N, C-alpha and C positions, 0 to 999 in steps of 0.2 A: 060920520063914523072916521077914524082916523084909518090911513092906510100906511103903508110902510113908507112911501115915499112923503108923507107928511110929516113923517117924525124923524126927528135928526139925533140919531143915536151918538154919534160924536158930541154932539152940545151936551148931551144928557152926560156921557160920561165925562166930560171935562168939568160939568159941575160937581159930579160925584168925586172926581179925583181932585178936586180942590180942597173938597171937605174932608174926606178923610185921607187924603195924602197917596191914594191907590185906587184901584177900583176891585172892590170886593166880590168874591167869586160869584155870589147871587145876582148881582146886576150883569155880570159877565154872561151869564148863562140866561138870564131874562132878556137880555138883547137879541137873543133867537127869536122872540116875537115883541117887535117893539111896540106894539100897543100896549101888551103888559108892563114893560119895562116903564114905560111911560106913567100909567097909570101907579104902578107900583113907587115910583120914584118920586110922583108929585105927593104922594101922602107922605112919605118921609119928609120933603121939603117943607111941607106945610106945618108938621109936627116940629123939624128943628128950625123953622121961621117964628114959631111961637117964643114970643118973648117971655111969658109967664116964668119960667125957668132960665137962669144962665145957661149957655153952652155949655159949661162943666158940670153944672148941676145935673143936665140931662144926661150928660155922657155917664155922671156916676151911677143915674139910676138904669141906664142901659147896663153898666158893668154889674149891678146888682142883679138885675132881672135875667142876665145871660148866665151867672152865677148859680140863679135859682133853679134854673132849667138844664142846666150841664151844657149850654150851647158855646161849646170851645172856641170855633172860628168867630162867632159876634164879640166873646169874651176879649179875645186877642184884639181885634179890630177897634172895639170902643176902648181897651185899654191904651192903644197907641192914641187915637183920638184925643182922649181926655190928658194923657200926658202933654199933646201937643198944646192944649188950654190949659196946661199950667199945673196939673192933679200933682199932688207929690205922691211917694210911695206910700206913706201912712193913708191918705185918703182913698187910693187905689186899693190897698188891701182890706182897708175896713168896708168900701163898698162889696167887696167879694164876700167879705165876711158875714156882713148883713144879706147877703143874697142866699148864702147858705144856711145861714140860721134861719130865713123863712123857709127854703125849702126843709130843712129838719123840723121846725116846727110843723109845717103841713102833716108831715110823716106822721110824726107824733099824736096829732089830732085825729089822723083818719084811723091809724091803728088802736089809738087807745080807747077811740068810738066803739069800735070793734071788738076790742076787749070789754068794754063795759057791756055791752049787748050779750058776749060770750058768757059772761059772769052769772047773770040773770036767768 
């Protein structure tokens, strides 16, 4: 098991800053428990290193997901990264609109099922 001494938080932070351009708050707080920071970062790194989707496409997916769940800080972070990867404003807006559409569709699907059951 990793101890605090085994985990180089500065090295992890450097990798995070290289990708995001800054250290998002979630990583700053997780650094209070270096083992948790390392585990979470390794998951992020594994996903980011998967080349099944381009880096920009992954960021657009993250933007849509953040929009869907209303994760304002995640949305801003991934907008910045996507822009750095060359996203256009049209692409950024479409990713947000797609996420919002899914959120709306989910709300309708749930609500209309209740409504249909109520009518019976």
